[in-house]
C-alpha positions as a Markdown table, in Angstrom:
| # | Residue | x | y | z |
|---|---|---|---|---|
| 1 | Met | 117.6 | 152.0 | 42.8 |
| 2 | Lys | 118.6 | 149.8 | 39.8 |
| 3 | Lys | 120.4 | 147.5 | 42.2 |
| 4 | Gln | 117.1 | 147.0 | 44.0 |
| 5 | Leu | 115.4 | 146.0 | 40.7 |
| 6 | Asp | 118.2 | 143.6 | 39.9 |
| 7 | Lys | 117.8 | 142.1 | 43.3 |
| 8 | Ile | 114.1 | 141.5 | 42.7 |
| 9 | Ile | 114.7 | 140.2 | 39.2 |
| 10 | Asn | 117.5 | 137.8 | 40.3 |
| 11 | Asp | 115.8 | 136.5 | 43.5 |
| 12 | Ser | 116.3 | 132.7 | 43.5 |
| 13 | Glu | 115.0 | 132.2 | 47.0 |
| 14 | Ser | 111.5 | 133.6 | 47.1 |
| 15 | Gly | 108.4 | 132.1 | 45.5 |
| 16 | Ser | 106.7 | 133.8 | 42.6 |
| 17 | Asn | 104.0 | 135.5 | 44.8 |
| 18 | Gln | 106.7 | 137.1 | 46.9 |
| 19 | Ile | 108.6 | 138.3 | 43.9 |
| 20 | Leu | 105.4 | 139.7 | 42.4 |
| 21 | Leu | 104.7 | 141.7 | 45.6 |
| 22 | Asn | 108.2 | 143.0 | 45.6 |
| 23 | Leu | 107.9 | 144.0 | 42.0 |
| 24 | Ile | 104.6 | 145.8 | 42.6 |
| 25 | Glu | 106.1 | 147.8 | 45.4 |
| 26 | Tyr | 109.0 | 148.7 | 43.2 |
| 27 | Cys | 106.7 | 149.8 | 40.4 |
| 28 | Lys | 104.8 | 152.0 | 42.8 |
| 29 | Lys | 107.9 | 154.0 | 43.4 |
| 30 | Tyr | 108.0 | 154.8 | 39.7 |
| 31 | Tyr | 104.3 | 154.9 | 38.8 |
| 32 | Asp | 104.7 | 158.4 | 37.3 |
| 33 | Asn | 107.8 | 157.5 | 35.3 |
| 34 | Ser | 106.9 | 155.8 | 32.1 |
| 35 | Glu | 110.5 | 155.2 | 31.0 |
| 36 | Glu | 111.4 | 153.4 | 34.3 |
| 37 | Leu | 108.2 | 151.3 | 34.1 |
| 38 | Lys | 109.1 | 150.3 | 30.6 |
| 39 | Leu | 112.6 | 149.2 | 31.9 |
| 40 | Ile | 110.9 | 147.2 | 34.6 |
| 41 | Ile | 108.6 | 145.6 | 32.1 |
| 42 | Lys | 111.5 | 144.8 | 29.8 |
| 43 | Lys | 113.7 | 143.2 | 32.5 |
| 44 | Ser | 110.8 | 141.3 | 33.9 |
| 45 | Glu | 109.9 | 139.8 | 30.5 |
| 46 | Glu | 113.5 | 138.8 | 30.0 |
| 47 | Ser | 114.0 | 137.1 | 33.4 |
| 48 | Leu | 110.7 | 136.4 | 35.0 |
| 49 | Ser | 108.3 | 135.3 | 32.2 |
| 50 | His | 108.5 | 131.6 | 33.3 |
| 51 | Phe | 106.5 | 132.7 | 36.4 |
| 52 | Ala | 102.8 | 132.5 | 35.3 |
| 53 | Thr | 101.6 | 135.0 | 38.0 |
| 54 | Ile | 104.3 | 137.6 | 37.0 |
| 55 | Lys | 103.8 | 137.1 | 33.3 |
| 56 | Gln | 100.1 | 137.9 | 33.8 |
| 57 | Phe | 100.9 | 141.0 | 35.9 |
| 58 | Ile | 103.4 | 142.4 | 33.3 |
| 59 | Lys | 100.8 | 141.9 | 30.5 |
| 60 | Lys | 98.3 | 143.9 | 32.4 |
| 61 | Leu | 100.8 | 146.5 | 33.4 |
| 62 | Lys | 101.8 | 147.1 | 29.8 |
| 63 | Lys | 98.2 | 147.6 | 28.8 |
| 64 | Lys | 97.6 | 150.1 | 31.7 |
| 65 | Leu | 100.8 | 152.0 | 30.9 |
| 66 | Asn | 99.6 | 152.5 | 27.3 |
| 67 | Glu | 96.0 | 153.4 | 28.2 |
| 68 | Ser | 95.9 | 155.0 | 31.7 |
| 69 | Thr | 97.0 | 158.1 | 33.6 |
| 70 | Tyr | 99.6 | 157.9 | 36.2 |
| 71 | Glu | 97.0 | 158.1 | 38.9 |
| 72 | Asp | 95.1 | 155.2 | 37.4 |
| 73 | Leu | 98.4 | 153.2 | 37.3 |
| 74 | Leu | 98.9 | 153.7 | 41.0 |
| 75 | Ile | 95.3 | 152.6 | 41.7 |
| 76 | Phe | 95.9 | 149.5 | 39.5 |
| 77 | Leu | 99.1 | 148.6 | 41.4 |
| 78 | Asn | 97.5 | 149.0 | 44.8 |
| 79 | Asp | 94.4 | 147.0 | 43.7 |
| 80 | Tyr | 96.6 | 144.2 | 42.3 |
| 81 | Lys | 98.4 | 143.8 | 45.5 |
| 82 | Thr | 95.1 | 143.8 | 47.5 |
| 83 | Lys | 93.6 | 141.2 | 45.2 |
| 84 | Asn | 96.7 | 139.0 | 45.6 |
| 85 | Leu | 96.3 | 139.0 | 49.4 |
| 86 | Asp | 92.6 | 138.6 | 49.2 |
| 87 | Ser | 93.0 | 135.4 | 47.2 |
| 88 | Ile | 94.8 | 133.8 | 50.1 |
| 89 | Ile | 91.9 | 134.5 | 52.4 |
| 90 | Ser | 89.5 | 133.1 | 49.8 |
| 91 | Ile | 91.6 | 129.9 | 49.5 |
| 92 | Tyr | 91.5 | 129.4 | 53.3 |
| 93 | Asn | 87.8 | 130.2 | 53.7 |
| 94 | Thr | 86.9 | 127.9 | 50.8 |
| 95 | Asn | 88.9 | 125.0 | 52.2 |
| 96 | Lys | 88.6 | 125.7 | 55.9 |
| 97 | Asp | 87.4 | 122.1 | 56.8 |
| 98 | Leu | 90.3 | 120.5 | 54.9 |
| 99 | Phe | 92.9 | 122.7 | 56.7 |
| 100 | Ser | 91.4 | 122.0 | 60.1 |
| 101 | Gln | 92.1 | 118.3 | 59.6 |
| 102 | Ile | 95.8 | 118.8 | 58.9 |
| 103 | Lys | 97.9 | 118.9 | 62.1 |
| 104 | Ser | 101.2 | 118.2 | 60.3 |
| 105 | Phe | 102.5 | 118.5 | 56.8 |
| 106 | Thr | 105.6 | 118.4 | 54.7 |
| 107 | Thr | 106.6 | 121.1 | 52.2 |
| 108 | Ile | 109.6 | 122.2 | 50.1 |
| 109 | Ser | 111.3 | 125.4 | 49.1 |
| 110 | Phe | 109.8 | 128.8 | 50.0 |
| 111 | Ser | 106.2 | 129.6 | 49.0 |
| 112 | Lys | 104.6 | 132.8 | 50.2 |
| 113 | Thr | 101.2 | 131.2 | 49.5 |
| 114 | Ile | 102.0 | 128.3 | 51.9 |
| 115 | Leu | 103.4 | 130.8 | 54.5 |
| 116 | Asp | 100.3 | 133.1 | 54.3 |
| 117 | Val | 97.8 | 130.2 | 54.6 |
| 118 | Val | 99.8 | 128.7 | 57.5 |
| 119 | Lys | 99.6 | 132.1 | 59.2 |
| 120 | Ile | 95.8 | 131.9 | 59.1 |
| 121 | Val | 95.7 | 128.3 | 60.1 |
| 122 | Ala | 98.1 | 129.0 | 63.0 |
| 123 | Gln | 95.6 | 131.5 | 64.4 |
| 124 | Glu | 92.8 | 128.9 | 64.3 |
| 125 | Lys | 94.6 | 126.0 | 66.0 |
| 126 | Lys | 97.1 | 125.7 | 68.9 |
| 127 | Lys | 99.5 | 123.2 | 67.3 |
| 128 | Leu | 100.8 | 122.8 | 63.8 |
| 129 | Lys | 103.9 | 120.8 | 62.8 |
| 130 | Val | 105.7 | 121.4 | 59.6 |
| 131 | Phe | 108.6 | 119.6 | 58.0 |
| 132 | Val | 110.4 | 121.9 | 55.5 |
| 133 | Leu | 112.8 | 120.4 | 52.9 |
| 134 | Glu | 115.8 | 122.8 | 52.6 |
| 135 | Ser | 115.5 | 122.8 | 48.8 |
| 136 | Arg | 119.0 | 122.6 | 47.3 |
| 137 | Pro | 120.9 | 124.1 | 45.8 |
| 138 | Val | 119.8 | 127.6 | 47.0 |
| 139 | Phe | 118.4 | 126.4 | 50.3 |
| 140 | Glu | 115.3 | 128.6 | 50.2 |
| 141 | Gly | 113.6 | 126.2 | 52.6 |
| 142 | Arg | 115.7 | 127.7 | 55.3 |
| 143 | Lys | 113.9 | 131.0 | 54.6 |
| 144 | Leu | 110.5 | 129.4 | 55.0 |
| 145 | Ala | 111.5 | 127.6 | 58.2 |
| 146 | Ser | 112.7 | 130.9 | 59.7 |
| 147 | Glu | 109.4 | 132.7 | 58.8 |
| 148 | Leu | 107.3 | 129.9 | 60.3 |
| 149 | Cys | 109.3 | 130.0 | 63.5 |
| 150 | Lys | 108.2 | 133.7 | 63.9 |
| 151 | Ile | 104.5 | 132.6 | 64.1 |
| 152 | Asn | 105.3 | 129.8 | 66.7 |
| 153 | Val | 104.8 | 126.9 | 64.3 |
| 154 | Asp | 106.7 | 123.7 | 65.2 |
| 155 | Val | 109.2 | 123.5 | 62.4 |
| 156 | Thr | 111.7 | 120.9 | 61.5 |
| 157 | Leu | 114.2 | 121.6 | 58.6 |
| 158 | Ile | 115.5 | 118.5 | 56.8 |
| 159 | Val | 117.7 | 117.8 | 53.8 |
| 160 | Asp | 115.8 | 116.9 | 50.7 |
| 161 | Ala | 116.9 | 113.3 | 50.7 |
| 162 | Leu | 115.1 | 112.8 | 54.0 |
| 163 | Met | 111.7 | 113.5 | 52.5 |
| 164 | Cys | 110.4 | 109.9 | 53.1 |
| 165 | Tyr | 110.9 | 110.3 | 56.8 |
| 166 | Ala | 109.0 | 113.6 | 56.8 |
| 167 | Val | 106.1 | 112.4 | 54.6 |
| 168 | Lys | 105.8 | 109.2 | 56.7 |
| 169 | Asn | 105.4 | 111.4 | 59.8 |
| 170 | Ser | 103.0 | 114.0 | 58.3 |
| 171 | Asp | 99.3 | 114.1 | 57.7 |
| 172 | Ala | 99.8 | 115.5 | 54.2 |
| 173 | Val | 102.1 | 117.2 | 51.7 |
| 174 | Leu | 101.3 | 120.8 | 50.9 |
| 175 | Leu | 103.1 | 122.7 | 48.1 |
| 176 | Gly | 102.8 | 126.0 | 46.3 |
| 177 | Ala | 103.1 | 126.1 | 42.5 |
| 178 | Asp | 104.9 | 128.0 | 39.8 |
| 179 | Gln | 102.5 | 127.0 | 37.1 |
| 180 | Ile | 99.4 | 124.8 | 36.7 |
| 181 | Leu | 99.3 | 123.4 | 33.2 |
| 182 | Lys | 96.1 | 123.0 | 31.1 |
| 183 | Asn | 96.4 | 119.2 | 31.5 |
| 184 | Gly | 96.4 | 119.4 | 35.3 |
| 185 | Asn | 100.1 | 118.9 | 35.8 |
| 186 | Val | 101.8 | 121.2 | 38.2 |
| 187 | Val | 105.3 | 122.9 | 37.8 |
| 188 | Asn | 107.1 | 123.5 | 41.1 |
| 189 | Lys | 110.6 | 123.5 | 42.7 |
| 190 | Ile | 112.8 | 120.6 | 41.9 |
| 191 | Gly | 112.2 | 117.8 | 44.4 |
| 192 | Ser | 108.4 | 118.2 | 44.2 |
| 193 | Tyr | 108.0 | 115.2 | 41.9 |
| 194 | Pro | 109.8 | 112.7 | 44.2 |
| 195 | Leu | 107.9 | 114.3 | 47.1 |
| 196 | Ala | 104.6 | 113.4 | 45.3 |
| 197 | Ile | 105.9 | 109.8 | 44.8 |
| 198 | Cys | 106.6 | 109.6 | 48.5 |
| 199 | Ala | 103.1 | 110.8 | 49.3 |
| 200 | Lys | 101.7 | 108.0 | 47.2 |
| 201 | Glu | 104.0 | 105.4 | 48.8 |
| 202 | Phe | 102.8 | 106.3 | 52.3 |
| 203 | Asn | 99.2 | 106.9 | 51.2 |
| 204 | Lys | 99.3 | 110.6 | 52.3 |
| 205 | Pro | 97.3 | 113.3 | 50.4 |
| 206 | Phe | 99.3 | 115.6 | 48.1 |
| 207 | Tyr | 97.8 | 119.1 | 47.9 |
| 208 | Val | 98.9 | 122.0 | 45.8 |
| 209 | Ile | 97.8 | 125.5 | 46.9 |
| 210 | Ala | 97.7 | 128.2 | 44.3 |
| 211 | Asp | 95.6 | 131.2 | 43.2 |
| 212 | Lys | 94.0 | 131.5 | 39.8 |
| 213 | Ser | 97.0 | 133.4 | 38.4 |
| 214 | Lys | 99.1 | 130.2 | 38.4 |
| 215 | Phe | 96.9 | 128.5 | 35.8 |
| 216 | Val | 98.3 | 128.7 | 32.3 |
| 217 | Asn | 97.0 | 127.8 | 28.8 |
| 218 | Lys | 99.7 | 125.3 | 27.8 |
| 219 | Thr | 100.4 | 121.6 | 28.3 |
| 220 | Lys | 104.2 | 121.6 | 27.8 |
| 221 | Phe | 106.9 | 122.6 | 30.3 |
| 222 | Phe | 110.6 | 123.0 | 29.4 |
| 223 | Pro | 113.0 | 123.5 | 32.3 |
| 224 | Asn | 115.6 | 126.2 | 32.1 |
| 225 | Ser | 119.2 | 125.5 | 33.1 |
| 226 | Ser | 120.5 | 127.4 | 36.2 |
| 227 | Pro | 124.2 | 128.2 | 37.1 |
| 228 | Glu | 126.3 | 125.0 | 37.4 |
| 229 | Asn | 128.5 | 126.5 | 40.1 |
| 230 | Glu | 125.6 | 126.5 | 42.5 |
| 231 | Ile | 126.0 | 122.7 | 42.6 |
| 232 | Trp | 129.8 | 122.5 | 42.6 |
| 233 | Lys | 132.2 | 125.4 | 42.2 |
| 234 | Thr | 135.5 | 123.5 | 42.0 |
| 235 | Arg | 134.5 | 120.7 | 39.7 |
| 236 | Lys | 136.8 | 119.3 | 37.0 |
| 237 | Arg | 135.4 | 117.5 | 34.0 |
| 238 | Val | 132.2 | 116.8 | 35.8 |
| 239 | Lys | 128.9 | 117.4 | 33.9 |
| 240 | Ile | 126.3 | 119.2 | 36.0 |
| 241 | Ile | 122.6 | 119.6 | 35.5 |
| 242 | Asn | 120.9 | 122.3 | 37.6 |
| 243 | His | 117.2 | 122.8 | 37.1 |
| 244 | Tyr | 115.1 | 124.8 | 39.5 |
| 245 | Phe | 111.7 | 123.5 | 38.4 |
| 246 | Glu | 110.1 | 120.3 | 37.4 |
| 247 | Glu | 106.6 | 118.9 | 36.4 |
| 248 | Ile | 104.4 | 116.9 | 38.7 |
| 249 | Pro | 101.9 | 114.6 | 36.9 |
| 250 | Ser | 98.3 | 115.3 | 37.8 |
| 251 | Thr | 97.8 | 111.6 | 38.7 |
| 252 | Leu | 99.9 | 112.1 | 41.8 |
| 253 | Ile | 98.0 | 115.2 | 43.0 |
| 254 | Thr | 95.1 | 114.7 | 45.4 |
| 255 | Lys | 93.7 | 118.2 | 44.9 |
| 256 | Ile | 94.6 | 121.6 | 43.7 |
| 257 | Ile | 93.4 | 124.0 | 46.3 |
| 258 | Ser | 92.6 | 127.4 | 44.8 |
| 259 | Ser | 90.4 | 130.4 | 45.3 |
| 260 | Lys | 86.9 | 130.6 | 43.6 |
């Protein structure tokens, strides 16, 4: 089972909400094993603390582990998962009129928040067109495109460099978020900043969809370096920069769509 935990911890394709749900399900298997839960907490703090929503969960899990019975821990885990899903419904209901006006949009990477909202929107309207940027170097956009196809959404997968074409032919740009800083800036997958610039160039609204767990009490973001060989395995004397996330200025964001 340790391999399963490592797979969750090292997941570079899924968004933070999907990783959180996977982590909760794993914790439920060991809700009555305090040593295993402590290991889960330790590994999560080491590898996933840059995800605001997971950092918040781990903080609450540590407190519950110290104060609660095993039965209470299981209730906490089930409730946390339910609240996470309920927030998506709240986001949609609160912004139903806005979503009803969008017939096509561009997005990047894989965001479970985006996927879950689209699932609801797709039930309400017959046609919805989505351009998905593949999101190099891990190509997690392919995962989102595949999931959208399962719910009969009209999906077009494109390379990141073709984002101008996609934005020009969309009603809006919709993104998830890794973090929402105190100054209103948003941290999301690399490529999101130029996507915001494209939206401004073509006068298209740029929306960020995120639940309250993504809001953090800090104003600075420092990107972590990811494996260089994801960019080029056989390089010689070539310097490589591989960052997964970047900061989007609040001035380029039309609205942050969140739950109440």
